[in-house]
C-alpha positions in Angstrom: 167.6 132.6 6.5 170.8 131.2 8.0 173.8 133.3 6.6 177.8 132.7 7.2 179.5 136.1 6.8 182.9 134.9 6.5 185.5 137.5 7.0 183.2 139.2 9.6 185.6 141.0 11.7 186.5 142.9 8.4 186.0 146.4 7.0 182.7 144.9 5.3 182.3 141.7 6.7 181.7 143.7 10.3 178.6 146.2 9.3 177.0 142.9 6.6 177.2 141.5 9.9 175.0 144.4 11.7 173.1 145.3 9.1 171.8 141.4 7.9 171.0 140.7 11.5 169.6 143.7 12.3 166.9 142.8 9.1 166.2 139.5 11.0 168.3 136.7 9.4 170.2 134.6 11.5 174.3 135.1 11.3 177.2 134.1 12.2 180.6 135.6 11.8 183.6 133.8 10.8 187.3 134.9 11.1 190.5 134.6 12.1 191.6 138.2 12.5 194.9 137.3 10.1 193.8 140.7 8.5 195.0 142.2 12.4 198.1 140.5 12.2 198.7 141.8 8.6 198.3 145.3 9.8 200.9 145.0 12.9 203.3 143.3 10.2 203.3 146.4 8.1 203.2 148.8 10.9 199.5 150.2 10.5 196.5 150.6 12.0 192.7 151.6 11.2 192.1 155.8 11.7 189.3 154.8 14.1 189.5 152.8 17.4 188.4 148.9 16.3 187.5 146.9 19.5 188.2 143.5 19.7 185.8 141.1 17.9 184.2 140.0 20.9 183.5 143.2 22.7 181.9 144.7 19.4 179.7 141.5 19.3 178.8 142.1 22.8 178.2 146.0 22.5 176.0 145.2 19.3 173.7 142.9 22.0 173.6 145.4 24.5 172.8 148.3 21.6 170.2 145.7 19.4 169.1 143.3 21.5 170.8 141.3 18.8 172.8 137.9 19.8 175.6 137.0 16.7 177.6 133.9 17.5 180.8 133.8 16.0 183.2 131.0 15.2 186.9 131.0 15.2 189.1 129.5 12.7 191.0 129.7 9.4 189.5 128.9 6.0 192.6 127.1 4.9 191.7 124.4 7.4 189.2 122.1 5.3 188.2 120.0 8.6 187.1 123.6 10.4 185.4 124.6 7.2 183.3 121.5 7.2 182.2 121.1 10.5 181.2 125.1 10.1 179.2 124.2 7.4 177.9 121.0 9.1 177.1 122.5 12.4 175.5 125.6 11.1 173.7 124.4 7.8 173.7 127.6 6.0 171.0 128.6 3.6 173.8 132.0 2.3 177.5 132.7 2.5 178.9 136.0 2.4 182.5 135.2 1.3 185.0 138.2 2.3 187.3 136.4 4.1 190.6 136.8 2.0 193.6 139.0 1.7 192.2 142.2 0.4 195.1 144.6 -0.3 196.7 145.1 -3.8 200.3 146.7 -2.5 200.7 143.9 0.3 200.6 141.1 -2.4 203.2 143.0 -4.3 205.7 143.5 -1.3 207.7 140.3 -1.7 207.4 136.8 -2.4 206.2 135.9 0.9 203.0 138.4 1.0 202.5 137.2 -2.8 202.7 133.3 -2.1 200.6 134.2 1.5 197.8 136.1 -0.6 197.3 133.4 -3.2 197.2 130.7 -1.2 195.2 131.9 1.8 193.1 133.3 -1.3 192.8 130.3 -3.6 192.6 127.7 -0.9 190.1 129.2 1.1 188.0 129.6 -1.5 188.2 126.5 -2.6 187.6 124.9 0.5 184.6 127.1 0.7 183.3 125.3 -2.3 183.8 121.9 -1.3 181.9 122.3 1.6 179.1 123.7 0.1 179.2 120.5 -2.2 179.8 118.0 0.7 177.3 119.7 3.7 175.4 122.4 2.0 174.6 122.0 -1.7 171.1 124.2 -1.9 173.1 127.5 -0.6 174.0 130.2 -2.4 177.7 132.0 -2.5 177.6 135.7 -2.4 181.7 135.9 -3.6 183.4 139.5 -3.0 185.2 140.0 -6.2 186.6 142.9 -7.7 186.5 145.0 -10.9 190.2 144.8 -10.7 189.9 141.0 -12.5 189.1 142.8 -15.7 191.6 145.6 -15.5 191.2 148.5 -18.1 190.5 146.9 -21.9 190.1 149.3 -24.9 186.6 148.0 -24.9 183.3 148.5 -22.7 183.3 145.9 -19.6 180.4 143.4 -19.7 179.1 142.1 -16.1 180.6 138.6 -16.2 180.5 137.3 -20.0 181.2 138.4 -23.3 179.1 137.8 -26.4 181.8 137.0 -29.2 181.9 135.9 -33.1 184.9 133.8 -34.7 185.6 132.6 -37.9 181.7 132.4 -38.2 180.6 131.2 -35.1 179.5 132.8 -31.8 179.7 132.2 -28.3 179.1 133.6 -24.4 182.3 133.3 -23.3 184.1 134.9 -19.3 185.0 138.4 -19.8 189.0 138.5 -20.5 191.0 139.3 -17.1 193.6 141.2 -16.8 194.8 141.7 -13.2 196.7 144.7 -12.3 198.4 142.7 -9.2 199.2 139.5 -7.7 196.0 140.0 -5.1 193.7 140.7 -8.0 194.9 137.9 -9.8 194.1 135.6 -6.9 190.7 136.7 -7.2 190.6 135.8 -10.8 191.5 132.3 -9.9 188.5 132.1 -7.5 186.0 133.2 -10.1 187.0 130.5 -12.0 186.7 127.5 -9.3 183.5 129.5 -8.8 182.9 129.1 -12.2 183.7 125.5 -12.5 182.0 124.4 -9.5 179.0 125.7 -10.2 179.1 123.9 -13.7 180.0 120.4 -12.2 178.3 120.6 -8.9 175.7 122.3 -9.9 175.9 124.7 -6.8 174.5 128.5 -7.0 177.0 131.5 -6.8 177.2 135.2 -7.6 180.4 136.8 -8.4 180.3 140.2 -6.8 182.9 142.2 -9.0 182.9 145.3 -6.8 184.9 148.9 -7.4 186.4 150.5 -4.6 184.2 151.0 -1.5 184.5 154.2 0.3 182.4 155.5 3.4 183.2 155.4 7.2 180.1 154.0 8.7 177.0 152.5 8.4 173.6 153.1 10.0 174.2 150.3 12.4 178.2 151.1 13.1 177.4 155.0 13.3 175.2 153.8 16.7 178.3 153.7 18.8 182.0 154.2 18.3 181.8 150.6 19.9 180.6 149.6 16.3 183.4 151.1 13.9 184.3 149.4 11.4 187.8 149.2 10.0 189.0 152.4 8.4 192.4 153.0 6.4 194.5 155.9 4.6 197.7 154.3 5.0 199.4 153.1 1.7 198.9 149.1 1.9 195.2 148.9 3.1 194.0 152.0 2.6 192.6 153.6 -0.8 193.6 156.7 -2.5 189.9 158.5 -1.5 190.5 158.0 1.7 194.5 158.7 1.7 193.3 162.1 0.5 190.2 162.6 2.5 192.4 161.6 5.4 196.0 164.4 4.4 193.3 167.0 3.8 192.7 167.0 7.5 195.8 166.8 8.5 196.3 169.6 6.3 199.0 167.4 3.6 199.4 167.6 0.1 197.0 165.2 -1.5 199.2 163.0 -3.2 198.4 161.2 -6.7 200.4 158.6 -7.9 201.3 159.8 -11.6 199.5 161.6 -13.9 196.0 160.5 -11.9 194.2 159.9 -15.0 193.5 155.8 -13.5 189.3 155.6 -13.8 188.0 153.1 -11.7 184.6 152.5 -10.2 184.0 153.6 -6.9 180.2 152.9 -4.5 179.4 153.7 -0.9 179.6 151.3 1.9 176.3 151.4 2.9 175.4 150.5 -1.3 177.3 147.7 -0.8 175.8 146.4 2.3 172.0 146.8 0.3 173.8 144.9 -3.4 174.8 141.7 -1.0 171.3 141.9 0.5 169.8 142.1 -2.8 171.7 139.6 -4.3 170.9 137.1 -1.1 167.0 137.9 -1.6 167.4 137.4 -5.2 169.3 133.8 -5.0 171.1 132.2 -8.7 169.6 129.0 -9.5 171.2 125.6 -9.0 174.1 125.3 -11.2 174.4 129.1 -12.0 177.3 131.2 -11.8 176.5 134.8 -12.2 178.4 138.1 -12.3 177.4 141.8 -11.2 179.6 144.6 -11.8 179.2 146.1 -8.5 179.7 150.2 -8.3 178.2 153.4 -9.2 180.3 156.1 -10.2 183.4 156.2 -12.4 185.9 158.4 -11.4 189.8 159.3 -12.5 192.3 159.6 -9.7 192.5 163.7 -10.7 188.2 163.9 -10.4 188.8 162.2 -6.8 191.6 164.9 -5.7 189.4 167.4 -6.9 186.2 166.4 -5.1 188.1 166.3 -2.3 189.6 169.6 -2.4 186.1 170.9 -3.0 184.4 169.6 0.0 187.4 170.3 2.0 187.3 173.8 0.9 183.7 174.1 2.2 185.2 173.2 6.0 187.5 175.7 5.3 190.9 173.6 4.7 193.2 174.8 2.1 194.3 171.9 0.4 196.6 171.7 -2.6 197.5 168.3 -5.1 201.0 166.8 -5.4 201.9 164.1 -8.0 204.6 161.2 -7.2 205.9 158.6 -9.2 203.8 156.4 -9.8 204.8 152.4 -7.9 202.4 150.6 -9.7 202.6 149.3 -13.1 199.5 150.3 -14.8 198.0 152.6 -17.6 197.5 155.6 -16.9 195.3 157.1 -19.7 193.2 154.4 -20.9 189.5 153.5 -22.0 186.7 152.6 -18.9 183.6 151.9 -19.3 182.5 149.7 -17.7 178.5 147.9 -17.3 176.6 147.9 -14.5 173.3 147.4 -14.3 172.0 143.9 -12.9 172.0 145.3 -9.4 170.0 148.4 -10.4 167.3 146.2 -12.1 167.5 144.6 -9.0 165.9 147.9 -7.1 169.3 149.0 -6.3 169.4 153.2 -5.1 172.7 154.4 -5.4 174.6 157.1 -3.1 176.8 159.9 -4.2 179.9 160.5 -3.3 178.9 164.3 -3.5 176.8 163.8 -0.8 179.4 161.5 1.1 182.6 163.9 1.8 181.7 166.5 4.2 179.2 165.2 6.3 180.5 161.9 7.1 183.9 161.4 5.7 185.7 164.5 6.4 183.6 165.4 9.3 184.2 161.7 11.1 188.1 162.0 10.4 188.4 165.2 11.6 187.1 163.8 15.2 190.5 161.6 15.0 192.5 164.2 13.4 195.0 163.1 16.4 195.7 159.6 15.3 196.8 160.5 12.1 200.1 158.8 10.9 201.3 161.3 7.9 204.7 158.9 7.6 201.9 156.0 6.1 200.8 158.3 3.1 204.2 157.5 0.9 204.5 154.2 -1.1 206.3 151.5 0.4 205.8 149.0 -1.7 206.2 149.2 -5.7 205.3 146.5 -8.5 209.2 146.9 -10.0 211.3 144.8 -9.4 214.6 145.5 -6.5 213.0 149.1 -5.9 211.7 150.0 -2.4 210.8 153.2 -1.4 211.8 151.8 2.0 214.1 148.9 1.9 214.1 149.2 5.9 210.3 147.5 5.8 211.1 144.7 3.6 213.6 142.8 5.8 211.2 141.9 8.6 208.3 141.0 5.9 210.7 138.9 4.1 211.1 137.0 7.9 207.7 136.0 8.3 206.8 132.6 7.3 204.3 132.5 4.4 202.3 129.5 4.9 202.9 129.4 8.9 201.7 133.0 10.8 200.8 133.8 14.1 197.2 133.3 14.4 196.2 135.9 16.6 193.7 135.8 19.8 190.9 138.3 20.5 
């Protein structure tokens, strides 16, 4: 089918584009390289060298003999979005094209505003372009399990059946987002559900857990095809940080007591989940939600798994606890349902199978690129407190609406 991959230069968008194109789909990559600008803004870079998008597309053509066209533009520009849909007439849209970091959204007013405007307006423009130019297309939108928060009941897949005062209804599961980034994703979900109801669009909201993994079958073919891997305090994840800290002979740093529990999945499973959603599309007028993760771990459990895997490779790792910069429950109930993708045929990979052979092994290859100064948290959820005030001043000086667009 004809598929637009929005945010196709990113950690998930790039390998998704290769995966789908290799399976015979007609893929167009769309990006504006804003993520690369945000990385420069906060002074970080991926652990593995990531060539420009044009260079990676050339390498893919050379290795796989597959051409993937690219369109460079901002989803906040409706004229660009509408022309993109008119030109390509997509049958499906895979939407990764948003600011992806909770810590970035909590740095200050400029970053919070940028996150909300970029994510919500860009998503709205996609919905209007679907309505006017591709009404039968299927939107597969990357959401997040963080929309739900940590309620003291089981988390259902998108909707919950309730009884109240003798009446019953099926309603969207209550949302308790943990950051202004997660709140932007809640807005997206509500807007998509509304568009499906009033315009009869079709959409699948993939409420994804934390993704781990350094490569896929396609990106592993050549270093020139590497996807972005972050371990820093802004764009990295706890698991990425632990793996890099282990290789750097640095203590694994847990925020607070480490009892925070979340859902996780391998990047390879992310690609398969997207494919399953595409091959089994929603009906016209249907807004459906899949909880996209395969395992649940607490932060302490993650650190223990990394310590154990590192020991098998001869590394002696210790674990430290830092004050938690986030405002979140550290001791909580967490049991989220995730059966819909399994019912469609997902065969999950396990984290224990991945740590040594792929993650720690490849990270060790690039040990000299590790910057240990990026381990400590610099943004906080608490007012007027910053671990490193020097970082905040230049960020605050960047206009929240008028960012320079880098050229690839």
